[in-house]
C-alpha positions in Angstrom: -20.3 1.6 -19.0 -20.4 -2.2 -19.0 -20.6 -3.6 -15.4 -21.0 -7.3 -15.1 -24.8 -7.7 -14.5 -24.5 -11.0 -12.5 -22.5 -9.3 -9.8 -25.4 -7.0 -9.0 -27.4 -10.1 -8.0 -25.2 -10.8 -5.0 -23.8 -7.3 -4.3 -25.7 -7.0 -1.0 -24.2 -10.3 0.2 -20.7 -9.0 -0.6 -21.4 -5.7 1.1 -22.4 -7.6 4.2 -19.1 -9.5 4.1 -17.2 -6.3 3.6 -18.9 -4.8 6.7 -18.2 -7.9 8.7 -14.5 -7.7 7.9 -14.6 -3.9 8.7 -16.0 -4.6 12.1 -13.4 -7.2 13.0 -10.1 -5.6 11.8 -6.9 -7.5 12.2 -3.3 -6.2 12.0 -0.5 -7.5 9.8 0.2 -11.3 10.1 -2.8 -11.6 12.5 -5.5 -11.8 9.8 -6.7 -15.2 11.0 -10.4 -14.5 11.2 -10.3 -12.6 7.9 -8.4 -15.4 6.1 -10.8 -18.0 7.5 -13.7 -16.1 6.1 -12.1 -15.6 2.7 -11.1 -19.3 2.5 -14.6 -20.4 3.5 -16.3 -18.3 0.9 -14.0 -19.4 -1.9 -14.5 -23.1 -0.9 -18.3 -22.5 -0.8 -18.1 -21.3 -4.4 -16.1 -24.4 -5.5 -12.8 -22.6 -5.7 -9.7 -24.6 -4.5 -7.8 -22.8 -1.8 -4.2 -22.8 -0.7 -3.3 -21.2 2.6 -0.2 -20.3 4.6 1.9 -18.2 2.1 3.1 -15.2 4.0 1.7 -16.8 7.2 -2.0 -15.7 6.8 -2.2 -15.4 3.0 -4.9 -17.1 0.9 -4.7 -18.2 -2.7 -7.8 -19.1 -4.7 -7.4 -21.0 -8.0 -10.0 -20.7 -10.7 -9.2 -22.8 -13.8 -10.9 -23.4 -17.1 -9.9 -25.1 -20.3 -6.5 -26.5 -21.2 -4.4 -23.4 -21.5 -1.2 -23.2 -19.3 -1.6 -19.4 -19.2 -2.3 -17.7 -15.9 -2.8 -14.3 -14.4 -2.8 -13.0 -10.8 -5.2 -10.6 -9.1 -4.3 -9.3 -5.7 -6.2 -7.8 -2.7 -4.8 -7.0 0.8 -6.3 -8.2 4.1 -4.9 -6.2 7.0 -6.1 -3.2 9.0 -4.3 -0.3 10.8 -3.4 0.2 14.5 -5.6 3.2 15.0 -8.9 4.1 16.7 -12.0 4.5 14.6 -14.2 7.5 15.2 -17.2 6.1 13.3 -20.1 4.8 15.3 -22.3 3.2 12.7 -23.3 -0.4 13.1 -20.3 -1.9 11.2 -17.6 0.2 13.0 -14.6 -1.6 14.5 -15.4 -3.7 17.5 -11.7 -3.9 18.4 -10.2 -0.9 20.2 -7.2 0.6 18.5 -7.7 -1.2 15.3 -9.5 0.0 12.1 -9.9 -0.7 8.4 -8.9 2.9 7.6 -7.4 2.1 4.2 -10.2 0.1 2.6 -8.5 -3.3 2.5 -11.8 -4.7 3.7 -13.3 -3.3 0.4 -10.4 -4.6 -1.7 -11.0 -8.1 -0.3 -14.7 -7.8 -0.9 -14.2 -6.7 -4.6 -11.9 -9.7 -5.3 -14.4 -12.0 -3.6 -17.2 -10.7 -5.8 -15.0 -11.3 -8.9 -14.1 -14.8 -7.6 -17.7 -15.7 -7.2 -18.6 -14.6 -10.7 -15.5 -16.2 -12.3 -16.3 -19.5 -10.5 -19.8 -19.6 -12.0 -19.1 -18.1 -15.4 -15.7 -19.3 -16.7 -15.5 -17.4 -19.9 -11.7 -17.8 -20.2 -9.1 -20.4 -21.0 -6.4 -20.7 -18.4 -6.0 -20.0 -14.7 -6.9 -17.0 -12.5 -5.0 -16.8 -9.2 -6.8 -14.9 -6.5 -4.2 -13.5 -4.2 -5.4 -12.4 -0.7 -2.2 -10.9 0.8 -1.5 -10.2 4.4 0.5 -7.4 6.0 0.5 -4.6 3.5 0.6 -2.0 6.2 4.3 -2.1 7.1 4.7 -5.8 7.2 5.8 -6.4 3.6 3.4 -9.3 3.2 4.0 -9.3 -0.6 7.7 -10.0 0.0 6.8 -12.7 2.5 4.5 -14.4 0.0 7.2 -14.3 -2.7 9.8 -15.7 -0.2 7.3 -18.5 0.5 7.3 -19.4 -3.2 4.3 -17.6 -4.6 5.5 -17.4 -8.2 7.1 -20.8 -8.2 4.0 -22.6 -6.8 1.6 -20.4 -8.8 3.4 -19.5 -12.1 1.6 -16.5 -13.6 2.5 -14.2 -16.6 1.5 -11.0 -14.8 0.0 -9.7 -11.6 -2.4 -6.8 -11.1 -3.5 -4.7 -8.1 -6.1 -2.1 -7.2 -6.6 0.5 -4.5 -9.6 2.6 -3.7 -8.9 6.3 -4.0 -10.8 9.1 -2.1 -11.2 12.1 -4.3 -11.8 10.1 -7.5 -15.5 9.8 -8.2 -17.3 6.5 -8.0 -16.9 4.9 -11.4 -13.6 6.5 -12.2 -10.3 4.6 -12.6 -6.8 6.1 -12.9 -3.4 4.7 -13.7 0.0 5.6 -15.1 3.0 3.8 -16.6 6.2 4.0 -14.7 6.5 5.1 -11.1 3.1 5.4 -9.5 4.1 5.3 -5.8 7.4 6.1 -4.1 9.8 4.0 -2.1 9.3 4.2 1.7 12.4 4.4 3.9 13.2 5.4 7.5 16.2 6.9 9.2 17.3 7.4 12.8 20.4 9.4 13.7 21.8 9.3 17.2 24.0 12.3 18.1 26.3 11.9 21.1 27.8 14.9 22.7 28.7 15.6 26.3 26.1 16.9 28.7 26.6 19.8 31.1 24.8 22.5 33.0 23.0 24.9 30.7 24.9 27.8 32.4 28.3 26.3 31.5 28.0 25.2 27.9 31.7 25.5 27.3 32.2 22.4 29.6 30.1 20.2 27.2 29.4 19.4 23.6 25.8 20.3 22.9 24.1 17.8 20.4 21.0 20.1 19.9 22.7 22.7 17.6 24.3 19.8 15.8 20.9 18.4 15.1 19.6 21.8 13.9 22.5 22.2 11.5 22.0 18.6 10.2 18.3 19.0 9.5 19.0 22.2 7.5 21.9 20.5 5.6 19.7 17.5 4.6 17.5 19.8 2.5 20.5 20.7 0.3 20.6 17.1 -0.8 17.2 17.7 -2.4 18.0 21.2 -3.8 21.7 20.8 -4.7 22.7 17.1 -5.0 19.7 15.5 -6.6 18.9 16.1 -10.3 16.0 18.7 -10.3 13.8 16.5 -12.4 14.0 13.6 -10.0 11.3 13.7 -7.4 12.3 13.0 -3.7 11.3 14.0 -0.2 13.3 14.0 3.0 11.0 14.6 6.0 12.5 15.0 9.5 9.5 14.2 11.7 11.0 13.8 15.1 13.8 15.4 17.1 14.2 14.2 20.7 16.7 15.7 23.2 16.9 16.6 26.9 14.8 16.2 30.0 15.3 19.5 31.8 15.5 23.2 30.8 18.7 23.8 32.6 20.6 20.8 31.4 22.4 20.4 28.1 21.8 16.7 27.1 24.3 14.1 26.2 22.3 12.7 23.3 19.9 14.0 20.6 18.0 11.8 18.2 16.7 12.7 14.7 14.2 10.5 12.9 12.2 10.7 9.7 11.5 9.3 6.2 12.9 9.4 2.7 10.8 8.8 -0.4 11.9 8.5 -4.0 10.7 7.1 -7.3 14.0 5.5 -8.2 16.6 3.4 -6.4 19.4 5.5 -7.9 18.1 8.6 -6.2 17.6 6.7 -3.0 21.2 5.5 -3.1 22.4 9.1 -3.6 20.3 10.4 -0.7 21.3 7.7 1.7 25.0 8.2 0.9 24.8 12.0 1.3 22.9 11.8 4.5 25.5 9.5 6.0 28.3 11.9 4.9 26.5 15.0 6.2 25.6 13.3 9.5 29.1 12.0 10.1 31.0 15.2 9.2 28.6 17.7 10.8 28.8 15.8 14.1 32.6 15.7 13.8 32.9 19.4 13.1 31.2 20.1 16.5 33.2 17.5 18.4 30.2 15.1 18.6 29.6 11.7 17.0 26.8 10.3 14.9 25.3 6.8 14.6 23.2 6.4 11.4 20.5 3.8 10.9 18.8 3.8 7.4 16.1 1.3 6.8 14.7 0.6 3.4 11.1 -0.5 3.6 9.2 -0.7 0.4 10.7 -0.1 -3.1 8.9 2.2 -5.5 5.8 0.9 -7.2 6.6 1.0 -10.9 3.9 -0.1 -13.4 5.0 -1.8 -16.6 4.1 0.1 -19.8 2.4 -2.7 -21.8 0.4 -3.9 -18.8 -0.7 -0.4 -18.0 -1.9 0.1 -21.6 -3.8 -3.2 -21.2 -5.4 -2.1 -17.9 -6.4 1.2 -19.5 -8.3 -0.6 -22.2 -10.0 -2.9 -19.7 -11.0 0.2 -17.6 -12.4 1.9 -20.7 -14.5 -1.2 -21.4 -15.9 -1.3 -17.9 -16.5 2.4 -17.0 -16.2 4.2 -20.3 -13.3 6.3 -21.7 -14.5 9.5 -20.1 -14.0 7.9 -16.7 -10.4 6.7 -17.2 -7.7 9.1 -16.1 -4.0 9.5 -15.9 -2.9 9.0 -12.3 -0.6 11.7 -10.7 2.2 9.8 -8.9 2.1 10.0 -5.2 4.9 9.9 -2.5 2.8 7.3 -0.6 4.1 3.7 -0.8 2.7 0.2 -1.4 4.2 -3.2 -1.1 2.6 -4.3 -4.4 6.0 -3.0 -5.6 7.6 -6.3 -4.6 5.3 -8.2 -7.0 6.2 -5.8 -9.8 9.9 -6.5 -9.3 9.2 -10.1 -10.1 6.5 -10.1 -12.7 5.0 -7.5 -15.1 1.8 -5.9 -14.0 -0.1 -2.7 -13.2 -1.5 -1.1 -10.1 -4.6 1.2 -10.5 -6.6 3.6 -8.4 -10.4 3.3 -8.4 -12.6 6.1 -7.1 -14.0 6.0 -3.6 -15.8 9.3 -3.8 -15.7 12.2 -1.4 -17.3 10.5 1.6 -21.0 11.2 1.1 -21.6 7.5 1.0 -20.9 7.0 4.7 -23.8 5.8 6.9 -25.2 8.0 9.7 -22.8 7.8 12.7 -19.6 8.4 10.7 -16.9 10.5 12.3 -16.9 14.3 11.6 -13.5 14.1 9.8 -13.0 13.7 6.0 -13.2 10.3 4.3 -9.4 10.0 3.6 -7.1 7.1 3.6 -5.7 6.4 7.1 -8.2 8.8 8.6 -10.3 7.8 11.7 -13.5 8.8 9.9 -12.9 6.7 6.7 -15.2 4.1 5.4 -15.0 2.1 2.1 -17.7 3.0 -0.4 -19.8 -0.2 -0.9 -21.1 1.3 -4.2 -17.7 0.6 -5.6 -18.0 -3.2 -5.3 -19.6 -3.8 -8.7 -17.1 -1.5 -10.4 -14.0 -3.1 -8.9 -15.3 -6.6 -9.3 -16.3 -6.0 -12.9 -12.9 -4.6 -13.6 -11.3 -7.8 -12.2 -13.6 -10.1 -14.2 -13.0 -8.3 -17.5 -9.3 -8.0 -16.9 -8.9 -11.8 -16.3 -11.2 -12.7 -19.2 -9.4 -10.3 -21.6 -5.9 -11.3 -20.5 -6.6 -15.1 -20.9 -8.4 -14.7 -24.2 -5.6 -12.8 -25.8 -3.5 -14.9 -28.2 -0.3 -13.8 -26.6 0.4 -12.0 -23.3 0.3 -8.2 -23.4 
């Protein structure tokens, strides 16, 4: 294990910054206080800053030597609209908002790497430090791209990292190919004809139509999709009616679809539209289908994944580097990987034993109200970023 020794010298300061961010969580595209803090620290360390991409995004630019080569390192800034159950000193001070996914820690790890890179420029080229807003549903990565991220800051590759509860502190995992799924939402409005529950023959009941439809959707997974292609259709909401003795006019079905490939997603959307339309028609009802594609699948590039694996082995040792089992969760880093080669890795956050007294009684899981980022992770993540940037820019040719 070869952590960067210099980072340990200011680890406590970065920890305090992380906890400051945690106690003042901001939702997507509202990260003004967090962006101000990040920009101020980068400037304090002599790093030029560009602001405004994706509204509240921050770019730090660390250059050395004459090489035109460049690499991008990304952290996310935003919190979640949920109530924190922790009561320790750095718990959220804003009701209904919480850093429950560790973006405060991601920002802290990249800040730690930035400080070291600014003072020890052992590379030839440019490191772009990308502090991205609105990962939690706001597609901040796409917004930064639309604002000219890759035109204004040309880079050969881009890399991301997420803390992962369940992986031990000091462990890193990755995989080539699909790592996270696409995230998509649907809403189907079924229109029948309401009537008294005692006189069902006078109406068209949308409720049994909805029941038939939900069952039929599962045949897309079991009978239309190739068995070796992973996908999930989850119906999570069915709303209908207001009184027990009234058959309603309308029923609504809502849920999500997740896939690892766009081709499978195309198939599922097409079949859901066909099933919804024809099932409703068979009962004399009608169906309106809305299908919203949110984030595409996060697909790591093979060469860059191999490169990250070697960097991780250098930092934490080969015994602590694992193959990541793909998850049906989603991540808007996927947009970056559609534009540039790169790799997204998971780094261990432990099982929750790191939490200060006053933590909630629930488990330390992502998007959980008792979650807290493991500050012991800061030197691991920061060292990984430093070694990745140095190794990438010292190579004779890109990976």
